[in-house]
C-alpha positions in Angstrom: 111.0 118.6 34.1 108.4 117.6 36.7 109.9 116.3 39.9 108.9 115.1 43.3 107.7 118.0 45.4 106.1 119.9 42.5 102.5 121.0 42.9 100.2 120.4 39.9 97.1 122.5 39.3 93.6 121.1 39.9 92.5 119.2 36.8 89.0 117.9 36.2 88.8 114.7 34.0 86.1 112.5 32.6 86.6 108.7 32.8 85.4 106.0 30.5 82.0 105.8 32.3 81.4 109.6 32.0 82.2 110.2 35.7 83.9 113.4 36.6 87.1 112.9 38.6 89.4 115.5 40.0 93.2 115.5 40.6 95.2 118.1 42.4 92.8 119.2 45.0 90.3 116.5 45.9 91.1 115.2 49.4 92.4 111.9 48.0 95.7 110.6 47.0 95.9 109.9 43.3 97.8 107.3 41.4 98.1 108.3 37.7 99.5 105.4 35.7 100.3 106.1 32.1 100.3 103.2 29.7 100.9 102.7 26.0 97.7 101.0 24.7 94.5 99.3 25.7 94.2 95.5 25.4 97.9 94.8 25.0 99.7 92.2 27.2 101.6 94.6 29.6 98.8 97.2 29.8 96.2 94.5 30.5 98.3 93.0 33.3 98.9 96.4 34.9 95.2 97.3 34.7 94.1 94.0 36.1 96.6 94.3 39.0 95.5 97.8 39.9 91.8 96.6 39.7 92.6 93.7 42.0 94.2 96.0 44.5 91.5 98.7 44.3 89.9 97.9 47.7 93.3 98.1 49.4 94.0 101.5 47.7 90.5 102.7 48.7 91.2 101.9 52.4 94.1 104.4 52.1 91.9 107.0 50.4 93.6 106.6 47.0 92.0 106.9 43.6 93.6 105.0 40.6 93.5 106.6 37.2 94.8 104.8 34.1 95.7 107.2 31.2 96.5 106.5 27.6 95.9 108.1 24.2 93.1 105.5 23.4 89.6 106.8 22.9 86.9 106.7 25.6 85.2 104.0 23.5 88.4 101.9 23.5 88.6 102.3 27.3 85.0 101.2 27.7 85.7 98.0 25.7 89.0 97.4 27.5 87.4 97.8 31.0 84.4 95.6 30.1 86.6 92.8 28.6 88.8 92.5 31.7 86.4 93.7 34.4 88.6 96.7 35.2 87.0 98.7 38.1 89.3 101.7 38.0 89.1 105.0 36.2 90.4 105.1 32.6 91.0 108.5 31.0 91.6 109.4 27.4 94.4 111.9 26.9 94.2 112.3 23.1 95.1 116.0 23.3 98.2 115.0 25.4 97.3 117.5 28.2 98.3 115.2 31.0 101.1 113.6 29.1 102.7 117.1 28.6 102.3 118.0 32.3 103.8 114.7 33.5 106.3 114.3 30.6 105.3 110.8 29.6 104.9 111.3 25.9 106.7 109.0 23.6 106.8 109.1 19.8 103.7 107.0 19.2 102.4 106.1 22.7 102.9 107.2 26.3 105.8 105.7 28.3 104.8 103.4 31.1 105.2 105.8 34.0 103.3 106.2 37.3 102.9 109.4 39.2 101.6 109.5 42.8 100.0 112.7 44.1 99.0 113.7 47.6 95.5 115.1 48.2 96.8 118.7 47.6 98.3 117.8 44.2 101.9 117.5 45.3 103.9 115.0 43.4 105.2 112.6 46.1 106.6 109.8 43.9 107.5 109.3 40.2 108.1 105.9 38.7 109.6 105.9 35.2 109.5 103.0 32.7 107.9 100.7 35.2 107.3 96.9 35.2 103.7 96.5 34.3 103.2 93.4 36.5 104.9 94.7 39.7 104.2 98.4 39.6 100.7 98.3 41.2 102.2 96.4 44.2 105.2 98.8 44.5 102.8 101.8 44.5 100.6 100.2 47.1 103.5 99.4 49.4 105.0 102.9 48.9 101.6 104.6 49.8 101.1 102.4 52.9 104.6 103.4 54.2 104.2 107.1 53.1 100.8 107.5 54.7 101.9 105.8 57.9 104.9 108.1 58.2 102.7 111.1 57.4 100.2 110.2 60.1 103.0 109.5 62.7 104.6 112.9 62.1 101.3 114.7 62.8 
């Protein structure tokens, strides 16, 4: 069972726009939010809220990555329809879902994992509220990064 404090290996991913993104060793904090399905009410709300907060996350050196089993093509349509300006990654082979233990019977559970720039799991949110989760994560990271900087 993955837990806070675990280190994940460096993983290279391709987002819905064909951009290479790295987690685990990229000098950025990473928010991986797993969601069940593109273009459904909760998933849409969560994606929009993360997109609306993107600038605040970027000020903290945080990248946001949404992950589901949907195809890259589905992610493209979803992002265009709702003006989502975050990375969306297809995990059809369930590689990430297996690492982070988010796999449900038909879809991924709505979980969010926060990694530090070295790939250390610093926070795990299980079965999150789609509407409030982006705000919870942002507030957590603001506090965490402040405390980390103060202790240097």
